[in-house]
N, C-alpha and C positions, 0 to 999 in steps of 0.2 A: 429603548427601554437602558436604562445606563445601568449595565453588567459588571463585573470583577471587579466592582468597587471596593473588598476589602483590599486587593494589594496597596491601591492609593489612599485609603483608611490608616494601615500600618506605618504608610512613609509620612503621612499628613501628620502624626502621634509622634510621629518620634520625633520631627523636625520642631514640631512644637515642644517640646520638654529640652530638646539643647537650645532653642532659642529661648525659651524662659529660667534656664540655668545661666546663659548669657547675658543676659539683663540682669541678675543679681551680682555680677562678676565685678571687683574692686578696679578690672581691666578694662574694661569694657569703654572707658570714655574715646580714641579715637574712632570708634566704629558703633556708640550708640543713636546716631541717626541710624544706621544701618538695620540694624539691630530690629530698633521701633515700627520700622515700616516693613518690615520681613514679616516681625510678629502681626503686626493688623493685616497683611494680606494670608497670612496664613489662620488667623483668626473668620478673615471673612471668607474661606475656601472653606472651612470647618462651618458657620456657617448655613453655607449654600449646599453644601452636601447635607446638611441634616435639614431642611427644608425640600430639597431636589426630592431626598430620598423620600417624604412625607410624601409630598405633592405623590409621590411616582406611584406608593403603596394604594393611596385614594383610587388616586384613577384609574388605577388597573382594576379596585371592585367594582367601582363603577359605568365603567367605559361598554360592558356586556351589558350590564343595564339597560345607559341610558341609547343605546342602538337598536332598542324596542323600537317601533311605531308606536306600537299599546301602549307600552310607556309613558314615551312621550306625549302623547295623545293626553293622558290623564295628570298628567304631570307639567304643565308646559313650563311653568317658573320656573323649577329646579332645570328643566329640559334646557332652558336658555343659559340659565348658568352655567352649566355641564359647557352645553358648546363653546364657551364664550373661553373658558379654563380649557378646554379640548384645542382650541386652535393655540391658543399664546403656551401649550405645552409642545404642540408638533415644532413648531415655529422653534421653539428654543432648542427642543431635540433633534431639529433640523442641524442648526447653528453648533449645537457641541460633535457631530458629525461631522459637518463641515472645519473645524476649529478644535480636535480630539485633548488638544495641550490642557493640563489643567492650570497652570496657573496663565494663563492666554486666558480662555474662555475664562474663568473667574472674574475678568475685569473689564469684562460684556456692563456696558450702561445699563442699570436698572433688572439686573439679572437676580439679585435677592430681593427683591422689593416683589419683582413679578412671582417669584417663586411662591412667597409669603402671602400675597395678595388671592393666590391660586391657591394655596389652602385654606384661607379663609372662608373662601368663596363656596371648596368644596365642601366645609364643615357645614357651611349652611344648605349645600345640596343634601348631605346627609341628613341632616336633622330632618329636613321636609320630608326625606323619602320615610324614616321611620314613623315620622308623625301619620305620613299618609297609609303605612302597613296597620298601625292601629287602629285607622275609620276602618278599616279594611275588617283589621280582625274585632272591632267592637259592632260593624255590624251581622259577623258569622263566627261568636265564640272558639268553635274548632277551628278556627285557624292559630286559635296562641297552638298547639299542639302541633306547629309547624317550624322552622326556622326562618327566617329572614328571606335566605337563601334557596327556600324551597316553596315560600310566598311568593317570591319575587319571580320566579320560575315560572307559575301558575299564572300568575297576573301578566305578565308579560307576553302570552300567548293566550290573551281572553277568546280569540276567533278561533279558537281550537279547543273545545271542551273536554275530549279527550287527553288532554294535556294534563287533568287531576287525576285520571286512572291512577297511576304511580305514585299519590300520594293518600290514595283514602283508607290505606290504611291503619297511618296517624290519623286522623281523624275518626273513623270508625270505629270500633274496636271487632275485630276481623272481617270486614267488609275491603274485599281485596280487590274487586271491580265493579263498575257497573255496564249491565246490557243496555248499547245504544243499537238502535237500529240504524241502518242508513241516511235516513232522514233527519238521524242523532235523536230522536226520540227515546228516552231513558225509557226501561219495561219491566225492570228486573233488579235486586241488588243478587251478587252472586260471593259468596263465602269464601276463606280462604282455603276449605275441604271442596271447593268448589260446588258448594250448594247456591241451587238460583231459589229465590223465593220472588215468584212475580209482580210486579207492582199493582194494586188495587185501579190504580189509574196511569198512563202513562203521561211523562213531565218533559217540556222542551227548554234546551239552555238555553231561556230570552233574557235580558239583561247582563246587568255585573254578576259576576261568578259568585259573588256573597250571596245574591238572591236565590240567584235558582239553587244554589248549594242547599240553602234553607228551605226552600221546598222541597230537596229531595229528600231532607232531614226529617220534616214534617210527615210526608209522604213512607218515609223507612215506618215511624212511629205507626200511622194508620194501618199501614200494613200490617205488622207483628202485631196489632188489636186486633183487626180483624181474623187476621189468620189465629189468633186463641181461640176469638169467638165460636168462629166456623171449628175449631178440633175439637171444642170443648163441647160442639152438639154432635159433633160424628162421633166421639168417646161412645157416648150412651146407644149408637145403633149399630155400632161397629164391630166384628170381631179384635181384641186385642192385637194379637198378633200380627193380622192386617193394616191395623190401624197405625200400627206404629211405623211399617213403612213408607205410610202416605204421607205425612207430614214431615216440617223441617224438624230437624233438633232444636233449635230455643223453642217452637212451640208444643212440641213435646214435653221439656223440661217445665213449661209455664201449665201446661194442662195437665200435667203429671202432679203434680204440688195441688193443684187447687183439687183433684179428685181423692189427694191423698188426704187432705186438712176434712174434706168433705165426709169422706168416707171415716174415717178414724173417727169423725162426731157421731156417725150414724151408729158405730157399734157399740160407742161406748154406752150411748144415752140407750142401747136397745140392749145392750147381755152384761155391760161393765166387764168385767175385768176376763170373763170367757169369753166375751164379744173380741178382746183385743186377741187373743189366743188364737178366734176364728179369723183374724183377718191378718196374725204372721202369716197365718199358713198362704191366704191368698194374695197375702204380697211378695212372698217367698217364691211362687209359682210364678208370679209375675216376674220377676226378676230371673226366675231359672230358663223363659221363654226370652227374655230380649237378648238374656246370655246364650241361646239356641241358633236364634238370629243372626247374634254377630256373628260368631263362630262359622253359620250355615253362608253369610254372606263373604267372608273374608276367604274361607275357602274355593266358591265359586268365583272370588273376582286371582285369587291366586292362580287355578287353574287356566281361567281365560289367559290372562298373560302370560304363562306358559306357552299356551298353544299359541 
């Protein structure tokens, strides 16, 4: 890669300014041709460096992407284009290494056209890559929560489903990771607080990542729905203090909301305003119980960690 270019750029800019000043001088007659040739040379160098640095920026971004076999297999056309530019890039950089003098190297035949053509080709590669990412996001909309680099990191490791783990929290609210078995079966979702909720059925990461992630999303919905149904049934037969410790947090919130609405309606229909006073006492007792359980668990955890 081209490094330490600032010093060369400053010197080049100074020469361009001085040469342009000379070209407007009324005394340039004897040196007119030399000034014109020198100005053309400086302009060529400026154009070369501009295209060179632009090509370098695009190449540095795309090179780690297309060094992945998975990406090359999924984007064969863009991969071939990038490989063509990559060969030219490496050849020109080797020439620059062998001949580091700016004035000499910039006179290399077709140097500027090669950089220009390389940039045009890399722009086509970038456009194809962007369209490819859009198709993946179209297949699984939650990929819109990921940046291009994060999505490419997943797609470049399609053979490793575990590569998705570190990005799950951006795709799903408060899902820290999935529980994978040794055979890669996904059997549970785990929250940021470490709460584990088992899936109603195990899933395997088959096909494209966008497809099995869609299966995971559907299974999350099915599991949550079934947990709420089972939690509602258990609420009627289990003592509340035991019930609160038995079910996941999201299930508790949903089921409590359901029964709060149901019980408020029942008390209103049965006793009117007096019923609301009675239900207030019941709700207050439930909150007190929840607070007591929370303090007890916190104290127990603190003592355990201390010991």
